[in-house]
N, C-alpha and C positions, 0 to 999 in steps of 0.2 A: 965106795962101789954103789951104784946103780942096780937092785933085786932087777930080776925079769920078770916077776911080778911087776914091778912099778914102769920098766920101760913098756911093759903090752900095755898096759891102764893107760900110759900116754900115747900110746901109737893109737889105741880104741877113740883114746878121747881127743884125739885133732883130728881125726876123720868124722869122727862125730862132729865136730865142731865147723871143718870149714861147709858142712851138709848142711845142717842146722841154722848158720847161717843165714845159707845163699837163702832157702827157702823162708827164712821169717822174716829174712828181709826183707824181698821179694813180692811174698803170696798169704805173708802173715799167717801162716800154719807150720807145723812142727808133724808130719808125715809120721803117724804111726808105727809104719815100716822099719824107718829110720831108730824108732824107740824100741823098738823089739829087738832088734839086731841087736841093739848098744846094753839090753835089758841078758840079751840070750849071750854074749858076749862076755857079761863081766859075771855069766854063773860058772860060763863055762873057767875062764880064763882063774876066777878064785877055784877054784874044783880042783883044775889042774894043780897048780900050783899051790894049795892048804888042803887038800881033799875033803874031809867032812868039815870040817871048823872051817874052813873057808867057803865051804859053799854056804854053813850057817850062819857065816858073819854079811858076804851076799845080801841071801835075802833078806835079814836083818837090815843091811843100809838100806836093803828099796824098802822098805817098810817104812821107817825112821823117817824116809827123804818124800815116799811117799804122804806121809801122813803133817809134816813141818807143811810141804805146799800145799797138799786141800786147805790148810786151816788161811792161807792167803786166800785160796784161791774161795772159799768159802766170803770171801768178807770182798769178791770182788776185782781183789789186785792183779792174780792171776789166770791164765784159761786152761785147760785142763790139757790142752796140751805144756803146757809148762808143768805141769804138775806128772804127767806122765814122764813128760824129759829127766828132771829133777831124780824120778823111784826108778831111773833104770838109770844116769851116772851111780848113782845109791847103790844099787849092783855090780859097778866096776869100783868106786869107792869102798865100797865094805862099812859097819856099822862106826869102829872109831872116825871115821873121819867126815860123816856127815856134819856132824854138828859144826865141825870149821869151815869147812866145804861150805855149806849155808851161810856163815857170818862171810864169807869171803864173798858169793852170791849178792849177796844181800849190799857188799860198799860196793862192788862191782856194778849192779844197777841201778847202782845211787847216781854213780857219775856218770852211765848211760843217759838216766832221763835230767838231769842236771845239765849235761849240752843237750839235747835233746832239745829241752821246752827251754833256754837261751834257741835254738837255735832257732825253733819254734814261733818263736812269740810268744810265748803261752807263759809264762814266769808269773803275770798276776793270778791267772783262772789259776792253773796247780798251784799254787801257795793258799790261796781260798779253798781248795779244792784240800789240801792236809791239813789246813786249817778245822773244817769242816772236823776230818774223822779225828780229827786227838782230844774234840771240843766233846765230841761223841762217844769217849768214853767215861764222861762225867758224872756221879750220881743224877737221876734223873733222865738224863741226854739217850740219845739211839747212834748207834754210829751207821751213818749213811750208806749206804749200797750205791755205787756208782755204775752206774751202764756204760757201756764200751760206747768210743766216741764211734758216728757211721761216717765221718772219713776216717779209717782202718792209717791213713798218715799222724797221727796226732794218736798212735795210740805206739810203746815202746816195742823191739820185739826182744824180751826176758827173755826169748833162743839162746839168745848170742852171750845175754847177762849168764848164766847156766852153762854155758860147754866154755866159756872162755874164763868162770868165776873158781870153776871147776877145773881146767889145767892151770891155773894161778895156784890150787890149794894144794894139787898134790906136786909140782914143783916147789912149795914152800913148806910142806909138812911132810913130803919122801925124797924129794930129792935130794933138796939140799942139805937134811939132816945120814944122806948115806953116807 
């Protein structure tokens, strides 16, 4: 049986996924007002259902999620909106779920990236960029920082991967185990 916290979290994430998918695909933007609403919603949900311990778990989830995405942002792989969005989702799912959710988000993003790469006819250019990135980790080499393409159609709206990956994760790790 699903807990009330899991049901409320899923409802909040579904609403967030609908809004973020629309705005990120259409405008390539993740509005701060929705991220802030999700952050506050996560803090309130976890506090109501878990008391002070729930609030602390929510804050810790927010902080760890922020740090994980910030590391990708520093390399130019994520936008600032993606960082804030995952931090807000971290407040909803709590600390214990951040790492499994991050893994699911990366897999979801990979699937969307492969689809986008094939659909856009950018297989060769993308694979070359991936090769350059990994070569940059070799001794004596430097990891390149990639500039965002001028044509925003060639970028991946990663907010979609973040929201849907979070939903997949909560279903796999919370709902199915109930």
